[in-house]
N, C-alpha and C positions, 0 to 999 in steps of 0.2 A: 538261482543265477549261476551261470557258467564262469569258471575262472578263465584267465587268459590262456593258460596251458590247455585247458579243455577245449576252448574255442579253436586254438591253433591245431590241435589234434583232430577235431571234427572237420576243419577246413581241409587238412591234408587227406583225411580218409575220403571225403566227398570228391576231392580232386582225383584221387586214385580210382575211385568207383566210376566217375564220369569218363576218365580216360579208358578204362576197361570196357565200359558200355559202348563208347564211340568206336573202339576197335572192333567189337563184335558187330556193330551196325555196319561199319565199313566193310567187313568181310562178307556179310550177308548181301550188301548192295553190290559188291563185286561179283559174287556168285550169281545173283539174279541177272546182272548185266551180261555176263558170259552166257548164261542159259538163253537169254533174250536174243543174243547175237547168233545162236545156232538154231533158232526156230525156223519154220518153213520159209520165211521171208529173208533168210540170211544172205542171199545173193544181192539183195538191195540194201543191206545194212552195212554201214562202214564202222570201222573201229572207233572213230570219233563219236559216232551216234551212240555206240555202246558205252563209251566213256561218259557222255552227257547223261545217259540213262542212270548209270551208277552214281554220278554226282547228284542228280536230282533226287534219287531215292535216299541217299545218305543225308543230304541237307534237310529233306522233308522229315526224316525220322529222328534227327538230332536237334530240332528247333527248340527243345526245352533244356538243352545243355549249354553251358557257357560258350560263347562264340570263340574264345581263344583256344579252347580244347578242341572244338569242332574243326576249326581251320587247320590246326596243327595235324590232326589225324587225317584230314582230307588230302593233304599234299601228295601222297603216293598213289592215289586212286587210279589216275590215268595210266600210269606205267604198269600197274598191277593188272588192270583190265586188258591192256594190249598184250602183255606177256602171257596171261592166262588163255586168251583166245588163240594166240599163235601156238602155244604149247599143245592145246587140245587139237588144233588143226594138224600139227606135226604128228600127233598120235593117231591120225587117220580118222578122227571123229568128224562126221559131217552133220550130224544132228543128235540131239538128246531126246530121249523118250520120257514121257511122264510115267512114273511108276506109283503103284499103290504103296502104302506104308507096310512095313513088316512088323508083326506083333511079337513082343517078347515079354518075359517076366523077369524082373530084377527085384530081389528081396521081397518076394510075394506081392509085387505090384506090377500090374500090366502097363507096359508103355509101348508106344508105336515109334518105329524107327523110319526116318525119311532120309535116304541117302541124298547127297548134294546133286549128283548127276547119275543118269543111267544111259548107257550107249549099247547098241546092238553089236558093235565091233570096235575094238581098240587095238592098236598096234604099238608095241614097245620093243625096241631092239630087234626089229624084224619078226617078232613073234606076235601072232594074232590071238586075241582073247574075245570070246563071244559073250554077250549079255552081261556086261560089267557094271557094277556100281562104282562110282568114283567119288571119293571124299576129298574135298579141297580144303587145305589149311593155309592161312596166310600168317606169316610170322616175321618179326623183326629180330629174331634170335641171331646174334652175331656169329655164332658158331655153326649155324645151319644144321642143328641137331634135330633128329626126328624124335618126337615125344612118345614115350612108352604108353601114355594115356591114349594118344591117337591111334597107335597100333592096336591096342586092346579094343578100342571102339570099332575099328575095321574088322577085327576078328569076330566080334559080336555081330556086326552087320552081316558078315559072310556066313556065319553059322546059322543065322536066322533066315537069311534070304536064299541060302544055297546057291549063291552066285559069287564069282570072284569080286573082290573089292580092291581097288587101286587107290593107295594113299598118295596124294599129290600135294606138294608144298610149293608155295611161292614165297621165298625168303627175300626180304628187301632191306636195304640200308641206304643211308644218305651217302652221296658221293663226297669224298674228302675235299676236292677242289671247288665244288660248287654245292653249297648246302641246300640249294633249292631244287636239286635233281636227285633222283634215286636210281639205284641199280637193283635189278630183280634177278634172282637165281632160282629157276624152277628145279624141282627135285621130285623124282618119281620113286 
């Protein structure tokens, strides 16, 4: 039998785990909605349609998680999808290509790397890059800091794929005056 302290600790750990899992699912849903919006039918697809797609994926994948955690993590989805689409459009991206995985060995174990996006042409600060992998990270980090772990991941992707890898962040935070809205700050 568990003591009250053990039950409380288990509850807190499960809550943290559920929040972490829902954040990962949210990020993957946003990534897939952005990719979906840049497919061949992009001229017919609106940002609200991509937002609905992200929400549908998110809620479908989180149906086994407590609803209060799911709803809390769903709130910034729409603004993140909109900002992500607009950011990639401003980077000159008109479509994403499907890429095969890249094979690598880590600690004598073969793994396959799948970049989030691949574009034939990307423009950043008036400089063009050809055949780029793009890694998208979504974070609520208040200080908008780039993670060393993410930089190393991109370095590994670049060395294995022999292609440039662009690390792109969408940092978000609640607006102070209206807690139901969010601000998003893209960073390349």
